[in-house]
mmCIF file of the N, C-alpha and C atoms, coordinates in Angstrom:
data_MODEL
# 
_entry.id   MODEL 
# 
loop_
_atom_site.group_PDB 
_atom_site.id 
_atom_site.type_symbol 
_atom_site.label_atom_id 
_atom_site.label_alt_id 
_atom_site.label_comp_id 
_atom_site.label_asym_id 
_atom_site.label_entity_id 
_atom_site.label_seq_id 
_atom_site.pdbx_PDB_ins_code 
_atom_site.Cartn_x 
_atom_site.Cartn_y 
_atom_site.Cartn_z 
_atom_site.occupancy 
_atom_site.B_iso_or_equiv 
_atom_site.pdbx_formal_charge 
_atom_site.auth_seq_id 
_atom_site.auth_comp_id 
_atom_site.auth_asym_id 
_atom_site.auth_atom_id 
_atom_site.pdbx_PDB_model_num 
ATOM 1   N N  . MET A 1 1  ? -18.101 -139.680 164.877 1.00 0.00 ? 1  MET A N  1 
ATOM 2   C CA . MET A 1 1  ? -17.961 -139.424 163.577 1.00 0.00 ? 1  MET A CA 1 
ATOM 3   C C  . MET A 1 1  ? -17.471 -138.240 162.475 1.00 0.00 ? 1  MET A C  1 
ATOM 4   N N  . THR A 1 2  ? -16.890 -138.857 161.779 1.00 0.00 ? 2  THR A N  1 
ATOM 5   C CA . THR A 1 2  ? -16.111 -137.508 160.674 1.00 0.00 ? 2  THR A CA 1 
ATOM 6   C C  . THR A 1 2  ? -17.791 -136.915 159.813 1.00 0.00 ? 2  THR A C  1 
ATOM 7   N N  . SER A 1 3  ? -18.006 -135.611 159.554 1.00 0.00 ? 3  SER A N  1 
ATOM 8   C CA . SER A 1 3  ? -19.161 -135.735 158.570 1.00 0.00 ? 3  SER A CA 1 
ATOM 9   C C  . SER A 1 3  ? -18.782 -135.725 157.386 1.00 0.00 ? 3  SER A C  1 
ATOM 10  N N  . LEU A 1 4  ? -19.120 -135.266 155.988 1.00 0.00 ? 4  LEU A N  1 
ATOM 11  C CA . LEU A 1 4  ? -18.755 -135.397 154.742 1.00 0.00 ? 4  LEU A CA 1 
ATOM 12  C C  . LEU A 1 4  ? -18.208 -134.300 154.715 1.00 0.00 ? 4  LEU A C  1 
ATOM 13  N N  . SER A 1 5  ? -18.586 -133.222 154.881 1.00 0.00 ? 5  SER A N  1 
ATOM 14  C CA . SER A 1 5  ? -18.043 -132.030 154.859 1.00 0.00 ? 5  SER A CA 1 
ATOM 15  C C  . SER A 1 5  ? -16.432 -131.539 155.413 1.00 0.00 ? 5  SER A C  1 
ATOM 16  N N  . GLU A 1 6  ? -16.646 -132.197 156.835 1.00 0.00 ? 6  GLU A N  1 
ATOM 17  C CA . GLU A 1 6  ? -15.145 -132.189 157.201 1.00 0.00 ? 6  GLU A CA 1 
ATOM 18  C C  . GLU A 1 6  ? -13.903 -133.158 156.610 1.00 0.00 ? 6  GLU A C  1 
ATOM 19  N N  . ARG A 1 7  ? -14.538 -134.037 156.150 1.00 0.00 ? 7  ARG A N  1 
ATOM 20  C CA . ARG A 1 7  ? -13.578 -135.153 155.511 1.00 0.00 ? 7  ARG A CA 1 
ATOM 21  C C  . ARG A 1 7  ? -13.242 -134.458 154.604 1.00 0.00 ? 7  ARG A C  1 
ATOM 22  N N  . ILE A 1 8  ? -14.037 -134.474 153.435 1.00 0.00 ? 8  ILE A N  1 
ATOM 23  C CA . ILE A 1 8  ? -13.625 -133.428 152.067 1.00 0.00 ? 8  ILE A CA 1 
ATOM 24  C C  . ILE A 1 8  ? -12.770 -132.225 152.606 1.00 0.00 ? 8  ILE A C  1 
ATOM 25  N N  . ALA A 1 9  ? -13.031 -131.756 153.481 1.00 0.00 ? 9  ALA A N  1 
ATOM 26  C CA . ALA A 1 9  ? -12.215 -130.717 153.726 1.00 0.00 ? 9  ALA A CA 1 
ATOM 27  C C  . ALA A 1 9  ? -10.698 -130.491 153.724 1.00 0.00 ? 9  ALA A C  1 
ATOM 28  N N  . GLU A 1 10 ? -10.329 -131.852 154.183 1.00 0.00 ? 10 GLU A N  1 
ATOM 29  C CA . GLU A 1 10 ? -8.814  -132.185 154.148 1.00 0.00 ? 10 GLU A CA 1 
ATOM 30  C C  . GLU A 1 10 ? -8.285  -132.665 152.999 1.00 0.00 ? 10 GLU A C  1 
ATOM 31  N N  . PHE A 1 11 ? -9.097  -132.306 151.796 1.00 0.00 ? 11 PHE A N  1 
ATOM 32  C CA . PHE A 1 11 ? -8.685  -132.991 150.654 1.00 0.00 ? 11 PHE A CA 1 
ATOM 33  C C  . PHE A 1 11 ? -8.632  -131.527 149.140 1.00 0.00 ? 11 PHE A C  1 
ATOM 34  N N  . VAL A 1 12 ? -7.881  -132.042 148.517 1.00 0.00 ? 12 VAL A N  1 
ATOM 35  C CA . VAL A 1 12 ? -8.052  -130.880 147.514 1.00 0.00 ? 12 VAL A CA 1 
ATOM 36  C C  . VAL A 1 12 ? -9.124  -131.126 146.504 1.00 0.00 ? 12 VAL A C  1 
ATOM 37  N N  . VAL A 1 13 ? -10.113 -130.310 145.615 1.00 0.00 ? 13 VAL A N  1 
ATOM 38  C CA . VAL A 1 13 ? -11.416 -130.678 145.316 1.00 0.00 ? 13 VAL A CA 1 
ATOM 39  C C  . VAL A 1 13 ? -11.722 -129.830 144.121 1.00 0.00 ? 13 VAL A C  1 
ATOM 40  N N  . ASP A 1 14 ? -10.768 -128.698 143.890 1.00 0.00 ? 14 ASP A N  1 
ATOM 41  C CA . ASP A 1 14 ? -10.828 -127.605 142.520 1.00 0.00 ? 14 ASP A CA 1 
ATOM 42  C C  . ASP A 1 14 ? -10.030 -127.889 142.338 1.00 0.00 ? 14 ASP A C  1 
ATOM 43  N N  . ARG A 1 15 ? -8.868  -128.354 141.498 1.00 0.00 ? 15 ARG A N  1 
ATOM 44  C CA . ARG A 1 15 ? -7.988  -128.916 140.720 1.00 0.00 ? 15 ARG A CA 1 
ATOM 45  C C  . ARG A 1 15 ? -7.311  -130.058 141.140 1.00 0.00 ? 15 ARG A C  1 
ATOM 46  N N  . LEU A 1 16 ? -6.452  -130.260 139.595 1.00 0.00 ? 16 LEU A N  1 
ATOM 47  C CA . LEU A 1 16 ? -5.977  -131.937 139.760 1.00 0.00 ? 16 LEU A CA 1 
ATOM 48  C C  . LEU A 1 16 ? -4.271  -131.920 140.231 1.00 0.00 ? 16 LEU A C  1 
ATOM 49  N N  . PRO A 1 17 ? -4.046  -133.038 140.673 1.00 0.00 ? 17 PRO A N  1 
ATOM 50  C CA . PRO A 1 17 ? -2.440  -132.240 140.791 1.00 0.00 ? 17 PRO A CA 1 
ATOM 51  C C  . PRO A 1 17 ? -1.762  -132.513 139.614 1.00 0.00 ? 17 PRO A C  1 
ATOM 52  N N  . ASP A 1 18 ? -0.480  -131.974 139.535 1.00 0.00 ? 18 ASP A N  1 
ATOM 53  C CA . ASP A 1 18 ? 0.563   -132.187 138.577 1.00 0.00 ? 18 ASP A CA 1 
ATOM 54  C C  . ASP A 1 18 ? 0.557   -133.520 137.973 1.00 0.00 ? 18 ASP A C  1 
ATOM 55  N N  . ASP A 1 19 ? 0.533   -133.783 136.795 1.00 0.00 ? 19 ASP A N  1 
ATOM 56  C CA . ASP A 1 19 ? 1.403   -135.146 136.255 1.00 0.00 ? 19 ASP A CA 1 
ATOM 57  C C  . ASP A 1 19 ? 1.779   -135.910 137.148 1.00 0.00 ? 19 ASP A C  1 
ATOM 58  N N  . GLU A 1 20 ? 1.599   -137.019 136.869 1.00 0.00 ? 20 GLU A N  1 
ATOM 59  C CA . GLU A 1 20 ? 3.040   -137.678 137.926 1.00 0.00 ? 20 GLU A CA 1 
ATOM 60  C C  . GLU A 1 20 ? 2.975   -137.993 139.517 1.00 0.00 ? 20 GLU A C  1 
ATOM 61  N N  . ALA A 1 21 ? 2.754   -136.869 140.005 1.00 0.00 ? 21 ALA A N  1 
ATOM 62  C CA . ALA A 1 21 ? 2.999   -136.521 141.763 1.00 0.00 ? 21 ALA A CA 1 
ATOM 63  C C  . ALA A 1 21 ? 2.114   -137.461 142.014 1.00 0.00 ? 21 ALA A C  1 
ATOM 64  N N  . THR A 1 22 ? 2.797   -138.113 143.301 1.00 0.00 ? 22 THR A N  1 
ATOM 65  C CA . THR A 1 22 ? 1.910   -139.001 143.948 1.00 0.00 ? 22 THR A CA 1 
ATOM 66  C C  . THR A 1 22 ? 1.020   -138.748 145.194 1.00 0.00 ? 22 THR A C  1 
ATOM 67  N N  . VAL A 1 23 ? -0.264  -138.988 144.922 1.00 0.00 ? 23 VAL A N  1 
ATOM 68  C CA . VAL A 1 23 ? -0.922  -138.711 145.839 1.00 0.00 ? 23 VAL A CA 1 
ATOM 69  C C  . VAL A 1 23 ? -2.128  -139.248 146.730 1.00 0.00 ? 23 VAL A C  1 
ATOM 70  N N  . GLU A 1 24 ? -2.822  -138.893 147.624 1.00 0.00 ? 24 GLU A N  1 
ATOM 71  C CA . GLU A 1 24 ? -3.635  -140.295 148.045 1.00 0.00 ? 24 GLU A CA 1 
ATOM 72  C C  . GLU A 1 24 ? -5.262  -139.473 147.760 1.00 0.00 ? 24 GLU A C  1 
ATOM 73  N N  . LEU A 1 25 ? -5.784  -140.698 147.456 1.00 0.00 ? 25 LEU A N  1 
ATOM 74  C CA . LEU A 1 25 ? -7.400  -139.898 146.777 1.00 0.00 ? 25 LEU A CA 1 
ATOM 75  C C  . LEU A 1 25 ? -8.751  -141.150 147.959 1.00 0.00 ? 25 LEU A C  1 
ATOM 76  N N  . LEU A 1 26 ? -9.484  -140.078 148.330 1.00 0.00 ? 26 LEU A N  1 
ATOM 77  C CA . LEU A 1 26 ? -10.459 -140.073 148.946 1.00 0.00 ? 26 LEU A CA 1 
ATOM 78  C C  . LEU A 1 26 ? -11.236 -140.185 147.490 1.00 0.00 ? 26 LEU A C  1 
ATOM 79  N N  . CYS A 1 27 ? -12.138 -141.147 147.931 1.00 0.00 ? 27 CYS A N  1 
ATOM 80  C CA . CYS A 1 27 ? -13.185 -141.663 146.490 1.00 0.00 ? 27 CYS A CA 1 
ATOM 81  C C  . CYS A 1 27 ? -14.713 -142.142 147.676 1.00 0.00 ? 27 CYS A C  1 
ATOM 82  N N  . ILE A 1 28 ? -15.639 -141.964 146.952 1.00 0.00 ? 28 ILE A N  1 
ATOM 83  C CA . ILE A 1 28 ? -16.692 -141.876 147.136 1.00 0.00 ? 28 ILE A CA 1 
ATOM 84  C C  . ILE A 1 28 ? -18.041 -142.825 146.765 1.00 0.00 ? 28 ILE A C  1 
ATOM 85  N N  . ASP A 1 29 ? -18.624 -143.270 147.333 1.00 0.00 ? 29 ASP A N  1 
ATOM 86  C CA . ASP A 1 29 ? -19.591 -144.740 147.044 1.00 0.00 ? 29 ASP A CA 1 
ATOM 87  C C  . ASP A 1 29 ? -21.308 -144.191 147.633 1.00 0.00 ? 29 ASP A C  1 
ATOM 88  N N  . HIS A 1 30 ? -22.138 -145.154 147.284 1.00 0.00 ? 30 HIS A N  1 
ATOM 89  C CA . HIS A 1 30 ? -23.254 -145.107 147.991 1.00 0.00 ? 30 HIS A CA 1 
ATOM 90  C C  . HIS A 1 30 ? -23.018 -144.993 149.412 1.00 0.00 ? 30 HIS A C  1 
ATOM 91  N N  . ASN A 1 31 ? -22.249 -145.942 149.784 1.00 0.00 ? 31 ASN A N  1 
ATOM 92  C CA . ASN A 1 31 ? -21.735 -145.691 151.342 1.00 0.00 ? 31 ASN A CA 1 
ATOM 93  C C  . ASN A 1 31 ? -21.134 -144.683 152.223 1.00 0.00 ? 31 ASN A C  1 
ATOM 94  N N  . GLY A 1 32 ? -20.493 -144.150 151.362 1.00 0.00 ? 32 GLY A N  1 
ATOM 95  C CA . GLY A 1 32 ? -19.961 -142.615 151.833 1.00 0.00 ? 32 GLY A CA 1 
ATOM 96  C C  . GLY A 1 32 ? -18.377 -142.376 151.358 1.00 0.00 ? 32 GLY A C  1 
ATOM 97  N N  . THR A 1 33 ? -17.740 -141.618 151.962 1.00 0.00 ? 33 THR A N  1 
ATOM 98  C CA . THR A 1 33 ? -15.900 -141.393 151.496 1.00 0.00 ? 33 THR A CA 1 
ATOM 99  C C  . THR A 1 33 ? -15.223 -143.035 152.378 1.00 0.00 ? 33 THR A C  1 
ATOM 100 N N  . TYR A 1 34 ? -14.274 -143.070 151.657 1.00 0.00 ? 34 TYR A N  1 
ATOM 101 C CA . TYR A 1 34 ? -13.198 -143.972 151.951 1.00 0.00 ? 34 TYR A CA 1 
ATOM 102 C C  . TYR A 1 34 ? -11.724 -143.713 151.281 1.00 0.00 ? 34 TYR A C  1 
ATOM 103 N N  . LEU A 1 35 ? -10.909 -143.567 152.030 1.00 0.00 ? 35 LEU A N  1 
ATOM 104 C CA . LEU A 1 35 ? -9.233  -143.506 150.873 1.00 0.00 ? 35 LEU A CA 1 
ATOM 105 C C  . LEU A 1 35 ? -8.998  -144.497 150.641 1.00 0.00 ? 35 LEU A C  1 
ATOM 106 N N  . LEU A 1 36 ? -8.245  -144.482 149.734 1.00 0.00 ? 36 LEU A N  1 
ATOM 107 C CA . LEU A 1 36 ? -7.852  -145.992 149.283 1.00 0.00 ? 36 LEU A CA 1 
ATOM 108 C C  . LEU A 1 36 ? -6.548  -145.983 149.977 1.00 0.00 ? 36 LEU A C  1 
ATOM 109 N N  . PRO A 1 37 ? -6.183  -147.771 150.190 1.00 0.00 ? 37 PRO A N  1 
ATOM 110 C CA . PRO A 1 37 ? -5.149  -148.080 150.771 1.00 0.00 ? 37 PRO A CA 1 
ATOM 111 C C  . PRO A 1 37 ? -3.487  -147.881 149.796 1.00 0.00 ? 37 PRO A C  1 
ATOM 112 N N  . PHE A 1 38 ? -3.670  -147.155 149.070 1.00 0.00 ? 38 PHE A N  1 
ATOM 113 C CA . PHE A 1 38 ? -2.767  -147.550 147.928 1.00 0.00 ? 38 PHE A CA 1 
ATOM 114 C C  . PHE A 1 38 ? -2.260  -146.020 147.501 1.00 0.00 ? 38 PHE A C  1 
ATOM 115 N N  . LEU A 1 39 ? -1.107  -145.618 146.934 1.00 0.00 ? 39 LEU A N  1 
ATOM 116 C CA . LEU A 1 39 ? -0.829  -144.464 146.571 1.00 0.00 ? 39 LEU A CA 1 
ATOM 117 C C  . LEU A 1 39 ? -1.347  -144.109 145.009 1.00 0.00 ? 39 LEU A C  1 
ATOM 118 N N  . CYS A 1 40 ? -1.825  -143.089 144.323 1.00 0.00 ? 40 CYS A N  1 
ATOM 119 C CA . CYS A 1 40 ? -1.917  -142.803 143.193 1.00 0.00 ? 40 CYS A CA 1 
ATOM 120 C C  . CYS A 1 40 ? -1.564  -142.007 142.200 1.00 0.00 ? 40 CYS A C  1 
ATOM 121 N N  . ARG A 1 41 ? -1.713  -141.871 141.151 1.00 0.00 ? 41 ARG A N  1 
ATOM 122 C CA . ARG A 1 41 ? -0.947  -140.200 140.266 1.00 0.00 ? 41 ARG A CA 1 
ATOM 123 C C  . ARG A 1 41 ? -2.130  -140.504 139.173 1.00 0.00 ? 41 ARG A C  1 
ATOM 124 N N  . ARG A 1 42 ? -1.778  -139.086 138.829 1.00 0.00 ? 42 ARG A N  1 
ATOM 125 C CA . ARG A 1 42 ? -2.887  -139.111 137.312 1.00 0.00 ? 42 ARG A CA 1 
ATOM 126 C C  . ARG A 1 42 ? -1.933  -139.228 136.123 1.00 0.00 ? 42 ARG A C  1 
ATOM 127 N N  . SER A 1 43 ? -2.129  -139.775 135.154 1.00 0.00 ? 43 SER A N  1 
ATOM 128 C CA . SER A 1 43 ? -1.453  -140.097 133.865 1.00 0.00 ? 43 SER A CA 1 
ATOM 129 C C  . SER A 1 43 ? -2.213  -140.140 132.717 1.00 0.00 ? 43 SER A C  1 
ATOM 130 N N  . ALA A 1 44 ? -2.017  -139.149 131.706 1.00 0.00 ? 44 ALA A N  1 
ATOM 131 C CA . ALA A 1 44 ? -3.191  -139.329 130.323 1.00 0.00 ? 44 ALA A CA 1 
ATOM 132 C C  . ALA A 1 44 ? -4.199  -139.262 131.132 1.00 0.00 ? 44 ALA A C  1 
ATOM 133 N N  . GLY A 1 45 ? -4.714  -138.381 131.960 1.00 0.00 ? 45 GLY A N  1 
ATOM 134 C CA . GLY A 1 45 ? -6.252  -137.944 131.909 1.00 0.00 ? 45 GLY A CA 1 
ATOM 135 C C  . GLY A 1 45 ? -6.742  -139.028 133.102 1.00 0.00 ? 45 GLY A C  1 
ATOM 136 N N  . ASP A 1 46 ? -6.166  -140.306 133.494 1.00 0.00 ? 46 ASP A N  1 
ATOM 137 C CA . ASP A 1 46 ? -6.784  -141.542 134.351 1.00 0.00 ? 46 ASP A CA 1 
ATOM 138 C C  . ASP A 1 46 ? -5.898  -141.020 135.767 1.00 0.00 ? 46 ASP A C  1 
ATOM 139 N N  . TRP A 1 47 ? -6.811  -141.662 136.782 1.00 0.00 ? 47 TRP A N  1 
ATOM 140 C CA . TRP A 1 47 ? -5.890  -142.164 137.962 1.00 0.00 ? 47 TRP A CA 1 
ATOM 141 C C  . TRP A 1 47 ? -5.462  -142.951 138.049 1.00 0.00 ? 47 TRP A C  1 
ATOM 142 N N  . ILE A 1 48 ? -4.132  -143.631 138.666 1.00 0.00 ? 48 ILE A N  1 
ATOM 143 C CA . ILE A 1 48 ? -3.240  -144.611 138.350 1.00 0.00 ? 48 ILE A CA 1 
ATOM 144 C C  . ILE A 1 48 ? -2.809  -144.978 139.369 1.00 0.00 ? 48 ILE A C  1 
ATOM 145 N N  . ASN A 1 49 ? -2.845  -146.355 140.383 1.00 0.00 ? 49 ASN A N  1 
ATOM 146 C CA . ASN A 1 49 ? -2.219  -147.358 141.159 1.00 0.00 ? 49 ASN A CA 1 
ATOM 147 C C  . ASN A 1 49 ? -0.757  -147.043 141.024 1.00 0.00 ? 49 ASN A C  1 
ATOM 148 N N  . THR A 1 50 ? -0.716  -146.652 141.890 1.00 0.00 ? 50 THR A N  1 
ATOM 149 C CA . THR A 1 50 ? 1.305   -146.139 141.932 1.00 0.00 ? 50 THR A CA 1 
ATOM 150 C C  . THR A 1 50 ? 1.881   -147.821 141.618 1.00 0.00 ? 50 THR A C  1 
ATOM 151 N N  . ARG A 1 51 ? 1.499   -148.894 142.524 1.00 0.00 ? 51 ARG A N  1 
ATOM 152 C CA . ARG A 1 51 ? 1.739   -149.787 142.680 1.00 0.00 ? 51 ARG A CA 1 
ATOM 153 C C  . ARG A 1 51 ? 1.427   -150.917 141.817 1.00 0.00 ? 51 ARG A C  1 
ATOM 154 N N  . THR A 1 52 ? 0.504   -151.075 141.210 1.00 0.00 ? 52 THR A N  1 
ATOM 155 C CA . THR A 1 52 ? 0.059   -152.066 140.075 1.00 0.00 ? 52 THR A CA 1 
ATOM 156 C C  . THR A 1 52 ? 0.107   -151.453 138.972 1.00 0.00 ? 52 THR A C  1 
ATOM 157 N N  . GLY A 1 53 ? -0.157  -149.896 138.470 1.00 0.00 ? 53 GLY A N  1 
ATOM 158 C CA . GLY A 1 53 ? 0.067   -149.546 137.454 1.00 0.00 ? 53 GLY A CA 1 
ATOM 159 C C  . GLY A 1 53 ? -1.876  -149.362 136.773 1.00 0.00 ? 53 GLY A C  1 
ATOM 160 N N  . GLU A 1 54 ? -2.866  -149.829 137.928 1.00 0.00 ? 54 GLU A N  1 
ATOM 161 C CA . GLU A 1 54 ? -4.065  -150.363 137.203 1.00 0.00 ? 54 GLU A CA 1 
ATOM 162 C C  . GLU A 1 54 ? -4.405  -149.053 137.241 1.00 0.00 ? 54 GLU A C  1 
ATOM 163 N N  . ARG A 1 55 ? -5.552  -148.920 136.426 1.00 0.00 ? 55 ARG A N  1 
ATOM 164 C CA . ARG A 1 55 ? -6.617  -147.769 136.370 1.00 0.00 ? 55 ARG A CA 1 
ATOM 165 C C  . ARG A 1 55 ? -7.513  -147.696 137.699 1.00 0.00 ? 55 ARG A C  1 
ATOM 166 N N  . ILE A 1 56 ? -7.887  -146.374 138.089 1.00 0.00 ? 56 ILE A N  1 
ATOM 167 C CA . ILE A 1 56 ? -8.715  -146.171 139.039 1.00 0.00 ? 56 ILE A CA 1 
ATOM 168 C C  . ILE A 1 56 ? -9.491  -146.416 139.140 1.00 0.00 ? 56 ILE A C  1 
ATOM 169 N N  . LEU A 1 57 ? -11.047 -146.797 139.050 1.00 0.00 ? 57 LEU A N  1 
ATOM 170 C CA . LEU A 1 57 ? -12.580 -146.969 138.167 1.00 0.00 ? 57 LEU A CA 1 
ATOM 171 C C  . LEU A 1 57 ? -13.449 -146.279 139.294 1.00 0.00 ? 57 LEU A C  1 
ATOM 172 N N  . ALA A 1 58 ? -12.984 -145.499 140.536 1.00 0.00 ? 58 ALA A N  1 
ATOM 173 C CA . ALA A 1 58 ? -13.753 -145.545 141.463 1.00 0.00 ? 58 ALA A CA 1 
ATOM 174 C C  . ALA A 1 58 ? -14.141 -144.000 141.366 1.00 0.00 ? 58 ALA A C  1 
ATOM 175 N N  . ASP A 1 59 ? -14.985 -143.386 141.936 1.00 0.00 ? 59 ASP A N  1 
ATOM 176 C CA . ASP A 1 59 ? -15.395 -141.972 141.940 1.00 0.00 ? 59 ASP A CA 1 
ATOM 177 C C  . ASP A 1 59 ? -14.669 -141.103 142.826 1.00 0.00 ? 59 ASP A C  1 
ATOM 178 N N  . VAL A 1 60 ? -13.775 -140.336 142.569 1.00 0.00 ? 60 VAL A N  1 
ATOM 179 C CA . VAL A 1 60 ? -12.727 -139.504 143.646 1.00 0.00 ? 60 VAL A CA 1 
ATOM 180 C C  . VAL A 1 60 ? -13.418 -138.241 143.549 1.00 0.00 ? 60 VAL A C  1 
ATOM 181 N N  . ALA A 1 61 ? -13.389 -138.224 144.683 1.00 0.00 ? 61 ALA A N  1 
ATOM 182 C CA . ALA A 1 61 ? -13.947 -136.649 145.868 1.00 0.00 ? 61 ALA A CA 1 
ATOM 183 C C  . ALA A 1 61 ? -12.836 -135.728 145.528 1.00 0.00 ? 61 ALA A C  1 
ATOM 184 N N  . GLY A 1 62 ? -11.522 -136.829 146.021 1.00 0.00 ? 62 GLY A N  1 
ATOM 185 C CA . GLY A 1 62 ? -10.135 -135.771 146.002 1.00 0.00 ? 62 GLY A CA 1 
ATOM 186 C C  . GLY A 1 62 ? -9.438  -136.052 146.279 1.00 0.00 ? 62 GLY A C  1 
ATOM 187 N N  . TRP A 1 63 ? -8.293  -135.297 146.722 1.00 0.00 ? 63 TRP A N  1 
ATOM 188 C CA . TRP A 1 63 ? -6.797  -135.882 146.669 1.00 0.00 ? 63 TRP A CA 1 
ATOM 189 C C  . TRP A 1 63 ? -6.107  -134.989 147.703 1.00 0.00 ? 63 TRP A C  1 
ATOM 190 N N  . ARG A 1 64 ? -5.212  -135.277 148.407 1.00 0.00 ? 64 ARG A N  1 
ATOM 191 C CA . ARG A 1 64 ? -4.217  -134.493 149.336 1.00 0.00 ? 64 ARG A CA 1 
ATOM 192 C C  . ARG A 1 64 ? -2.651  -134.989 148.427 1.00 0.00 ? 64 ARG A C  1 
ATOM 193 N N  . PRO A 1 65 ? -1.770  -134.464 148.765 1.00 0.00 ? 65 PRO A N  1 
ATOM 194 C CA . PRO A 1 65 ? -0.439  -134.678 148.595 1.00 0.00 ? 65 PRO A CA 1 
ATOM 195 C C  . PRO A 1 65 ? -0.270  -136.079 149.769 1.00 0.00 ? 65 PRO A C  1 
ATOM 196 N N  . ARG A 1 66 ? 0.669   -136.951 149.123 1.00 0.00 ? 66 ARG A N  1 
ATOM 197 C CA . ARG A 1 66 ? 1.359   -138.007 150.186 1.00 0.00 ? 66 ARG A CA 1 
ATOM 198 C C  . ARG A 1 66 ? 1.142   -137.697 151.363 1.00 0.00 ? 66 ARG A C  1 
ATOM 199 N N  . GLN A 1 67 ? 0.920   -138.389 152.626 1.00 0.00 ? 67 GLN A N  1 
ATOM 200 C CA . GLN A 1 67 ? 0.781   -137.762 153.860 1.00 0.00 ? 67 GLN A CA 1 
ATOM 201 C C  . GLN A 1 67 ? 1.829   -139.015 154.218 1.00 0.00 ? 67 GLN A C  1 
ATOM 202 N N  . ARG A 1 68 ? 2.872   -138.321 155.094 1.00 0.00 ? 68 ARG A N  1 
ATOM 203 C CA . ARG A 1 68 ? 4.031   -139.378 156.078 1.00 0.00 ? 68 ARG A CA 1 
ATOM 204 C C  . ARG A 1 68 ? 3.390   -140.099 157.343 1.00 0.00 ? 68 ARG A C  1 
# 
């Protein structure tokens, strides 16, 4: 099992991506961390689901460039 620090180390945590850049988000809650199953972007200060346009309400722990 991957530790929290190992999991977060795979993500950028000290800055935000460029606006409109497509990224993967690592979120965190009382159960641990989880990768959202869809791509996201920053727009007007919010995280947005690129597929639906909906605002992400989860606690974001980090982001990384889209993995292929």
